[in-house]
C-alpha positions as CSV (number, residue, x, y, z in Angstrom):
1,X,7.6,29.1,107.6
2,X,5.5,31.9,108.4
3,X,3.2,31.9,112.0
4,X,-0.3,31.5,110.5
5,X,1.2,28.6,108.5
6,X,2.3,27.6,112.4
7,X,-0.4,28.2,113.7
8,X,-2.1,25.7,111.0
9,X,-0.2,22.9,112.0
10,X,-0.6,22.9,116.1
11,X,-4.3,22.7,114.8
12,X,-3.3,20.3,112.7
13,X,-2.0,18.1,116.0
14,X,-4.6,18.6,117.9
15,X,-7.8,17.9,115.4
16,X,-5.9,14.8,114.2
17,X,-5.5,13.5,117.7
18,X,-8.9,14.1,118.8
19,X,-10.1,12.3,115.6
20,X,-7.3,9.4,116.4
21,X,-8.9,9.7,119.9
22,X,-12.3,9.7,119.0
23,X,-11.8,6.2,116.1
24,X,-10.1,4.5,118.2
25,X,-12.8,4.8,120.5
26,X,-16.1,4.7,118.1
27,X,-14.6,1.3,116.8
28,X,-13.9,-0.1,120.0
29,X,-17.7,0.5,120.6
30,X,-18.8,-0.8,117.5
31,X,-16.5,-4.0,118.2
32,X,-17.6,-5.0,121.5
33,X,-21.2,-3.9,121.2
34,X,-21.4,-6.6,118.4
35,X,-19.0,-8.9,119.3
36,X,-16.9,-8.3,115.9
37,X,-13.5,-6.2,115.0
38,X,-15.1,-5.2,111.6
39,X,-11.8,-3.9,109.3
40,X,-14.2,-1.1,108.1
41,X,-15.1,0.7,111.2
42,X,-11.0,0.9,112.0
43,X,-10.1,2.2,108.5
44,X,-12.5,5.2,108.9
45,X,-10.9,5.6,112.9
46,X,-7.6,5.8,111.1
47,X,-9.4,7.7,108.1
48,X,-10.8,10.6,110.7
49,X,-7.5,10.9,112.3
50,X,-5.8,11.3,109.1
51,X,-8.4,13.7,107.7
52,X,-8.3,16.3,111.5
53,X,-4.3,16.6,110.5
54,X,-5.2,16.6,106.9
55,X,-7.6,20.2,106.3
56,X,-5.9,22.6,109.3
57,X,-2.8,22.1,106.9
58,X,-3.3,22.0,103.3
59,X,-0.2,23.9,101.4
60,X,2.0,22.7,103.6
61,X,4.7,20.2,102.6
62,X,2.7,16.8,101.6
63,X,5.5,14.2,101.9
64,X,5.3,15.3,106.3
65,X,1.4,16.3,106.2
66,X,1.4,12.3,104.7
67,X,3.4,11.0,107.6
68,X,2.2,12.4,110.3
69,X,-1.4,11.5,108.9
70,X,0.2,8.3,108.6
71,X,0.8,8.0,112.3
72,X,-2.5,9.1,113.7
73,X,-4.0,6.5,111.1
74,X,-2.2,3.9,112.8
75,X,-2.9,5.3,116.9
76,X,-6.1,5.7,116.1
77,X,-6.0,2.0,115.3
78,X,-3.5,0.7,118.2
79,X,-5.8,2.6,120.3
80,X,-9.5,0.7,119.5
81,X,-7.5,-2.6,120.4
82,X,-6.3,-0.5,123.4
83,X,-10.4,1.3,124.6
84,X,-11.2,-2.6,123.6
85,X,-8.1,-4.0,126.3
86,X,-9.0,-2.0,128.8
87,X,-13.0,-2.8,127.8
88,X,-15.1,-5.6,130.6
89,X,-15.8,-8.2,128.1
90,X,-19.0,-10.1,129.2
91,X,-18.4,-14.3,128.7
92,X,-21.8,-15.4,128.1
93,X,-25.3,-15.6,129.3
94,X,-24.5,-15.3,132.8
95,X,-22.8,-11.9,133.1
96,X,-19.5,-12.9,133.8
97,X,-17.4,-9.9,132.5
98,X,-13.9,-10.1,132.7
99,X,-11.4,-7.6,131.8
100,X,-8.3,-8.3,130.5
101,X,-6.0,-5.0,131.8
102,X,-6.2,-7.8,135.0
103,X,-4.8,-11.1,133.5
104,X,-2.3,-10.0,130.6
105,X,0.2,-7.1,129.7
106,X,-1.2,-4.9,126.2
107,X,1.4,-6.8,124.2
108,X,0.6,-10.8,125.6
109,X,-2.8,-9.3,124.4
110,X,-1.8,-8.0,121.4
111,X,-0.1,-11.4,120.0
112,X,-3.9,-13.4,121.0
113,X,-5.6,-10.9,118.9
114,X,-3.9,-9.3,115.8
115,X,-3.4,-11.7,113.2
116,X,-2.2,-11.5,109.7
117,X,-5.5,-10.1,108.4
118,X,-5.5,-7.4,111.4
119,X,-1.6,-6.6,109.5
120,X,-2.9,-6.1,106.0
121,X,-5.6,-3.7,108.3
122,X,-3.1,-1.5,110.5
123,X,-0.8,-1.1,106.5
124,X,-4.4,-0.1,104.7
125,X,-5.0,2.1,108.0
126,X,-1.5,3.8,107.6
127,X,-2.2,4.5,103.8
128,X,-5.3,5.7,104.7
129,X,-3.8,8.6,106.7
130,X,-0.8,8.9,104.4
131,X,-3.0,10.0,101.9
132,X,-5.9,11.7,103.7
133,X,-3.3,13.5,105.6
134,X,-2.0,14.8,102.6
135,X,-5.4,16.3,101.2
C-alpha cells in the first residue's frame, strides 16, 4: 500500500464515520418528528455511510472495502436508534416528555423497540453498506 492509498483509506474512514453520524441523526430526527421509524430513511443512512467510505477508497480491495462499508452501514442504523433513545419523547397533548435513558438501558430499549422487520432492515442496511462501500 503506497502513501496516497493510505491517505485515501483514512479519508474514507473519516467520511464514512461522518456519514454514519449524519445519516443516523437525520433518521432519528425524521422518526421523532413523524412518530414513525421509516425503514427507507434508515437504509438511506446506511447507504450514506457506505458511500462516504467507498468513494474516497476506490481502487483498493473490494472485499475489505465492502466489509468496512457494511460495518459503517450497520453502525449508522444503530446510531439512529441510539439518537432516538437519548431524545425526549412527547407523550400526548399534555406536553409530557420522557427520556428513555432515565428509565432503561439501551439493551432494554432495543429489545422493546426492535422487531423482526427491523432486523430485516438491518440486514438490508448491511448489504447496502457493503455494496456502496465497495463502489
